[in-house]
C-alpha positions in Angstrom: -4.1 -151.2 -138.2 -0.3 -151.8 -138.3 1.5 -149.6 -135.9 4.9 -148.2 -136.9 8.0 -148.6 -134.8 8.3 -146.1 -132.0 11.0 -143.6 -132.8 13.7 -142.9 -130.4 13.5 -139.3 -129.1 16.1 -136.9 -130.6 18.5 -135.5 -128.0 20.7 -132.4 -128.1 23.7 -134.6 -128.6 22.2 -136.1 -131.7 21.6 -132.6 -133.1 25.2 -131.7 -132.3 26.7 -134.8 -134.0 24.5 -134.3 -137.1 25.5 -130.7 -137.3 29.2 -131.6 -136.9 29.1 -134.2 -139.7 27.2 -132.0 -142.1 29.6 -129.1 -141.4 32.7 -131.2 -142.1 31.2 -132.7 -145.3 29.6 -129.6 -146.8 32.1 -127.0 -145.9 35.4 -128.9 -146.1 35.2 -132.3 -147.8 33.0 -131.6 -150.7 35.1 -128.7 -152.0 38.3 -130.7 -151.3 37.1 -133.8 -153.1 36.0 -131.8 -156.2 39.4 -130.1 -156.2 41.1 -133.5 -155.9 39.0 -134.9 -158.8 39.8 -131.9 -160.9 43.6 -132.0 -160.2 43.6 -135.8 -160.9 41.8 -135.2 -164.3 44.2 -132.4 -165.2 47.4 -134.4 -164.5 46.0 -137.4 -166.4 45.3 -135.2 -169.4 48.7 -133.6 -169.1 50.5 -137.0 -168.9 48.5 -138.4 -171.8 49.1 -135.3 -173.9 52.8 -135.7 -173.5 52.6 -139.5 -174.2 50.5 -138.9 -177.3 53.0 -136.3 -178.6 56.0 -138.7 -178.0 54.6 -142.2 -178.7 51.2 -141.6 -180.2 49.6 -143.8 -177.5 47.9 -143.1 -174.2 49.4 -144.1 -170.8 46.1 -145.3 -169.4 45.2 -148.6 -171.0 41.6 -149.4 -171.9 40.5 -146.1 -170.4 40.3 -147.8 -167.0 41.3 -144.8 -165.1 38.6 -142.7 -166.8 36.0 -145.2 -165.8 37.2 -145.1 -162.1 37.3 -141.3 -162.2 33.9 -141.1 -163.7 32.4 -143.3 -161.0 34.1 -141.2 -158.3 32.7 -138.0 -159.9 29.2 -139.5 -160.0 29.4 -140.5 -156.3 30.6 -137.0 -155.4 27.7 -135.5 -157.3 25.3 -137.7 -155.3 26.9 -137.0 -151.9 27.1 -133.3 -152.6 23.4 -133.2 -153.3 22.7 -135.3 -150.1 24.8 -133.2 -147.8 23.6 -129.8 -149.2 19.9 -130.5 -149.8 19.0 -133.2 -147.2 19.7 -131.1 -144.1 16.8 -132.6 -142.1 17.6 -136.3 -142.5 17.7 -138.4 -139.3 21.1 -138.9 -137.6 21.3 -142.5 -138.7 21.0 -141.5 -142.4 23.6 -138.8 -142.0 26.0 -141.3 -140.4 25.3 -143.8 -143.2 25.9 -141.2 -145.9 29.1 -140.1 -144.3 30.4 -143.6 -144.0 29.4 -144.3 -147.6 31.3 -141.2 -148.7 34.3 -142.3 -146.7 34.3 -145.7 -148.3 34.0 -144.3 -151.8 37.0 -142.0 -151.1 39.0 -145.0 -149.8 38.2 -147.0 -152.9 39.2 -144.1 -155.1 42.5 -143.6 -153.3 43.1 -147.4 -153.7 42.5 -146.9 -157.4 45.0 -144.0 -157.5 47.5 -146.2 -155.8 46.9 -148.9 -158.4 47.5 -146.4 -161.2 50.6 -144.7 -159.6 52.9 -147.6 -158.7 51.1 -149.8 -156.2 53.3 -150.4 -153.1 55.7 -147.7 -154.3 53.0 -145.0 -154.5 53.2 -142.2 -152.0 49.5 -141.6 -152.2 48.9 -144.0 -149.3 49.4 -140.9 -147.1 46.0 -139.7 -148.1 44.6 -142.5 -145.9 46.0 -140.6 -142.9 43.6 -137.8 -143.8 40.7 -140.3 -144.1 41.6 -141.6 -140.6 41.3 -138.1 -139.1 38.1 -137.4 -141.0 36.5 -140.6 -139.7 37.7 -139.7 -136.2 35.9 -136.4 -136.5 32.7 -138.1 -137.6 32.7 -140.9 -135.0 33.7 -139.8 -131.5 33.8 -143.5 -130.2 37.2 -145.1 -130.7 35.8 -148.6 -130.9 33.2 -147.6 -133.6 36.1 -146.2 -135.7 38.0 -149.4 -135.9 35.9 -151.2 -138.6 36.1 -148.2 -140.9 39.9 -147.9 -140.4 40.3 -151.6 -141.3 38.3 -150.9 -144.5 40.8 -148.2 -145.4 43.8 -150.4 -144.8 42.0 -153.2 -146.9 41.5 -150.7 -149.8 45.2 -149.8 -149.7 46.1 -153.5 -149.8 43.7 -154.1 -152.6 45.3 -151.3 -154.7 48.8 -152.7 -154.1 47.6 -156.3 -155.0 45.9 -155.2 -158.2 49.0 -153.4 -159.3 51.3 -156.4 -158.7 52.0 -157.9 -162.1 52.3 -161.4 -160.7 48.9 -161.2 -159.0 50.4 -162.8 -155.8 50.7 -161.7 -152.2 54.5 -161.6 -152.2 54.5 -157.9 -151.4 53.1 -158.7 -148.0 56.6 -159.8 -146.9 58.4 -156.7 -148.3 59.8 -154.3 -145.7 58.5 -151.1 -147.4 55.0 -152.4 -147.5 55.1 -153.6 -143.9 56.4 -150.2 -142.8 53.6 -148.4 -144.6 50.8 -150.6 -143.3 52.3 -150.2 -139.8 52.3 -146.4 -140.2 48.6 -146.5 -141.3 47.7 -148.6 -138.3 49.6 -146.3 -136.0 47.8 -143.3 -137.3 44.5 -145.1 -136.9 45.3 -146.0 -133.3 46.4 -142.4 -132.6 43.2 -141.0 -134.1 41.2 -143.4 -131.9 43.1 -142.3 -128.8 42.7 -138.7 -129.6 38.9 -139.2 -130.1 38.7 -141.0 -126.7 40.6 -138.2 -125.0 38.5 -135.5 -126.7 35.2 -137.4 -125.8 36.4 -137.6 -122.2 37.1 -133.8 -122.2 33.8 -133.0 -123.7 32.0 -135.1 -121.1 33.9 -133.4 -118.3 33.0 -130.0 -119.8 29.4 -131.0 -120.2 29.3 -132.1 -116.5 31.0 -128.9 -115.4 28.5 -126.8 -117.4 25.6 -128.9 -115.9 26.9 -128.3 -112.3 27.4 -124.6 -113.1 23.8 -124.4 -114.5 22.4 -126.1 -111.4 24.4 -123.9 -109.1 23.2 -120.8 -111.0 19.6 -122.0 -110.8 19.9 -122.6 -107.0 21.4 -119.1 -106.5 18.6 -117.5 -108.6 16.0 -119.5 -106.7 17.6 -118.6 -103.3 17.6 -114.9 -104.2 13.9 -115.1 -105.3 12.9 -117.0 -102.2 14.8 -114.6 -100.0 12.9 -111.6 -101.5 9.6 -113.5 -101.1 10.5 -114.5 -97.6 11.3 -110.9 -96.6 8.1 -109.6 -98.2 6.0 -112.3 -96.5 7.6 -111.6 -93.2 6.7 -107.9 -93.5 3.1 -108.8 -94.4 3.0 -111.3 -91.5 4.3 -108.6 -89.1 1.6 -106.2 -90.2 -1.1 -108.9 -89.7 -0.2 -109.7 -86.1 -1.9 -106.6 -84.6 -5.2 -107.1 -86.5 -5.3 -110.8 -85.5 -4.7 -109.8 -81.9 -7.6 -107.4 -82.1 -9.8 -110.1 -83.6 -8.8 -112.4 -80.8 -9.7 -109.9 -78.1 -13.0 -109.1 -79.8 -13.9 -112.8 -79.9 -13.0 -113.1 -76.2 -15.1 -110.1 -75.4 -18.1 -111.4 -77.3 -17.9 -114.7 -75.5 -18.0 -113.0 -72.2 -21.0 -110.8 -73.2 -23.0 -113.6 -74.7 -22.2 -116.2 -72.1 -24.7 -119.0 -71.9 -27.4 -117.2 -73.8 -25.8 -117.9 -77.2 -27.5 -120.6 -79.4 -25.7 -123.6 -80.9 -25.2 -122.0 -84.3 -23.7 -118.9 -82.8 -21.3 -120.9 -80.6 -20.3 -123.0 -83.6 -19.5 -119.8 -85.6 -17.5 -118.3 -82.7 -15.5 -121.5 -82.4 -14.7 -121.4 -86.2 -13.5 -117.8 -85.9 -11.4 -118.6 -82.8 -9.8 -121.7 -84.6 -9.1 -119.8 -87.8 -7.5 -116.9 -85.9 -5.3 -119.4 -84.0 -4.3 -121.1 -87.3 -3.5 -117.8 -88.9 -1.4 -116.8 -85.9 0.5 -120.0 -86.1 1.3 -119.4 -89.8 2.5 -115.9 -89.0 4.7 -117.0 -86.2 6.2 -119.8 -88.4 6.7 -117.3 -91.1 8.5 -114.8 -88.9 10.6 -117.6 -87.4 11.6 -119.1 -90.8 12.5 -115.7 -92.2 14.6 -114.6 -89.3 18.2 -113.9 -90.1 19.4 -114.3 -86.6 22.5 -116.4 -86.3 21.8 -119.3 -84.0 24.4 -121.0 -81.9 26.0 -124.1 -83.4 27.3 -127.2 -81.8 28.8 -130.6 -82.8 26.0 -132.8 -84.1 25.7 -136.3 -85.6 23.3 -136.6 -88.5 22.6 -140.2 -87.8 21.3 -139.5 -84.3 19.0 -136.7 -85.5 17.5 -139.0 -88.2 17.2 -141.9 -85.9 15.2 -139.8 -83.3 13.0 -138.3 -86.0 12.1 -141.8 -87.3 11.4 -143.0 -83.8 8.8 -140.3 -83.5 7.1 -140.9 -86.8 7.1 -144.7 -86.8 4.0 -145.3 -84.8 1.8 -143.0 -86.9 3.4 -144.3 -90.1 2.6 -147.9 -89.2 -1.0 -147.0 -88.5 -1.2 -145.4 -91.9 0.2 -148.5 -93.7 3.6 -146.9 -94.3 6.7 -149.1 -94.1 9.8 -147.2 -92.8 13.3 -148.2 -93.9 16.5 -146.5 -92.7 20.0 -146.9 -94.1 22.6 -145.1 -92.0 26.0 -144.3 -93.4 28.9 -145.7 -91.4 31.4 -143.4 -89.7 30.0 -140.1 -91.0 32.0 -137.1 -89.9 30.5 -134.9 -87.1 29.7 -131.3 -88.2 29.0 -128.0 -86.4 25.4 -127.1 -87.0 22.2 -125.7 -85.5 20.6 -129.0 -84.4 17.1 -127.4 -84.1 17.2 -126.1 -87.7 18.4 -129.4 -89.2 15.9 -131.4 -87.2 13.1 -129.2 -88.3 14.2 -129.4 -92.0 14.5 -133.2 -92.0 11.3 -133.6 -90.0 9.4 -131.5 -92.6 10.7 -133.7 -95.4 9.7 -136.8 -93.5 6.2 -135.5 -92.7 5.7 -134.4 -96.3 6.7 -137.9 -97.5 4.3 -139.5 -95.2 1.5 -137.2 -96.2 2.1 -137.9 -99.9 1.3 -141.7 -99.3 -2.4 -141.5 -98.3 -2.9 -145.2 -99.2 0.3 -146.4 -97.6 3.6 -147.1 -99.1 7.3 -147.1 -98.3 9.4 -144.4 -96.7 13.1 -144.7 -97.1 15.6 -142.4 -95.3 19.3 -142.8 -96.0 22.5 -141.0 -94.9 25.7 -141.1 -96.8 29.0 -139.2 -97.5 29.5 -137.7 -101.0 33.0 -137.2 -102.1 34.2 -134.4 -104.4 34.1 -130.6 -104.6 30.5 -130.3 -105.3 29.2 -128.0 -102.5 30.7 -124.6 -102.2 34.3 -125.9 -102.5 34.0 -128.5 -99.8 35.7 -131.8 -100.3 32.9 -133.8 -98.8 29.2 -133.5 -98.1 26.8 -135.3 -95.9 23.6 -136.3 -97.8 20.3 -137.2 -96.1 17.8 -138.6 -98.6 14.1 -138.9 -97.9 12.2 -140.9 -100.5 8.6 -142.0 -100.7 6.4 -144.0 -103.1 3.6 -141.4 -103.3 2.2 -139.7 -106.4 5.3 -137.7 -107.2 5.7 -134.1 -108.2 4.7 -132.9 -111.7 7.5 -131.5 -113.7 5.8 -128.1 -114.1 5.5 -127.7 -110.3 9.1 -128.5 -109.2 10.3 -125.0 -109.5 7.5 -123.7 -107.2 7.5 -126.2 -104.3 10.1 -124.2 -102.3 8.1 -121.0 -102.6 6.4 -119.8 -99.4 2.7 -120.4 -99.1 2.7 -122.8 -102.1 1.0 -126.1 -101.2 -0.9 -128.8 -103.0 -2.6 -129.9 -99.7 -5.9 -128.4 -98.7 -4.9 -127.8 -95.1 -1.2 -127.0 -95.9 0.5 -123.8 -95.0 3.1 -124.0 -97.8 5.9 -123.3 -95.4 7.4 -126.8 -94.8 9.7 -127.0 -97.8 10.4 -123.3 -97.7 11.5 -123.6 -94.1 13.6 -126.7 -94.9 15.3 -125.0 -97.8 16.1 -121.9 -95.7 17.5 -124.1 -92.9 19.8 -126.1 -95.2 21.0 -123.0 -97.0 21.8 -121.4 -93.7 24.4 -124.2 -93.3 25.9 -123.7 -96.8 24.0 -126.6 -98.3 21.1 -127.1 -100.7 18.1 -129.4 -101.3 18.0 -131.7 -104.4 14.8 -133.1 -105.8 14.2 -136.1 -107.9 10.7 -137.2 -108.8 8.8 -139.4 -111.3 5.0 -138.8 -111.4 3.2 -141.9 -110.1 6.3 -143.4 -108.5 7.2 -141.0 -105.7 9.8 -138.3 -104.9 13.2 -138.1 -103.2 14.5 -135.0 -101.4 18.2 -134.9 -100.5 19.7 -132.6 -97.9 23.3 -131.9 -99.0 25.4 -130.4 -96.3 29.1 -129.5 -96.9 31.6 -130.9 -94.4 33.8 -127.9 -93.6 34.9 -128.4 -90.0 35.3 -132.1 -89.4 35.5 -132.8 -85.7 35.9 -136.6 -85.7 34.3 -139.5 -87.5 31.2 -140.7 -85.7 31.2 -144.2 -84.2 30.0 -147.1 -86.3 26.2 -147.3 -86.2 23.6 -149.7 -87.3 23.6 -149.8 -91.1 20.0 -150.6 -91.9 16.7 -150.4 -90.0 13.5 -151.6 -91.5 10.0 -152.1 -90.1 8.8 -155.6 -90.2 
């Protein structure tokens, strides 16, 4: 069986471009061109009527003009049908039809120039409208250039056909040179305007993207704050029952003593261990949801990351995980709660290691991001923790920061929640990039507001052999 070519996925930009081309052609150009054809036909009839009354002969020899006009009307009928009825055509066909329509118009205008005086005709100014129309269709200035040259060639062709000598002597005439120069100038200006407009559209799209991401982070932060407060309330209410269970287990152990059989002792140990685990989760939950303002001091991110990696390297090597570190040079010192930042980064590193059950590569990098991207700060320190594990499915990325959500059997679901809270307490945020089957990368983005001094130069890279 012969397989067809795989189609390129249609993007929102393709839909926007197709809608723009169809809007220009259907709502503006089709009515304008029909009006132009009607006006041309009326003036030809008016001129010929006067000529027939005076001389008894037509001004248009061999009905050439009527043939050209009939051809133009026929193409307009075809393109009108295409632009009005073929609304679901792929973008490439819409582009091709628009280019064909532009070329037909350019040839028709060249014919009008031939019939109305050649190089002396003032209808060459219509090409300026075609330049602007092409610029509206094609936002790329370089892609406009071939079509603009076709327009100029059509003008030269109309002038050449009108020359009674059939030579190219008009190329040296000043009026012709000025008109061609004017057309080329309009073409360059339309290209420059398109490039400027495209740049502004890209800036607007980037700004809207940043605004949307910021809005999503704020909504997520608000939702997590509510969930955290609710969970903290539940955790607080559970502390007393757990304490009672712990006391009851202790009392039963005292009463039973050595008389308990192996099965009973095993069950008592399970109860004791599960109570201890539940108590640890509750304490972590209360600690992570605490709104108490901790004391902040001057810290250096590179030192924190270096110490964390020194702790995890032995266990990572035993698990077949290769650790690579890339430390940014001369990062600014910031005022922060070192305990919270260390906890956040350590949670990310631990999660990355746990995601690579069969071994892999752990990469941790620090860098300085320029630009007002984080709460108005000019700079931001970024700590990126990347792994080569199984990655995060797209449908779960919005849930990974929720408390008690975990894909691990023995996970508490508080690691990323705690890391997110710690980073947000410093005015920053967490960024996530993941491709299923190829790993994930978490980036801690911390705004640099109070710069103390640049940190000393440090070792740039550090990789396990």
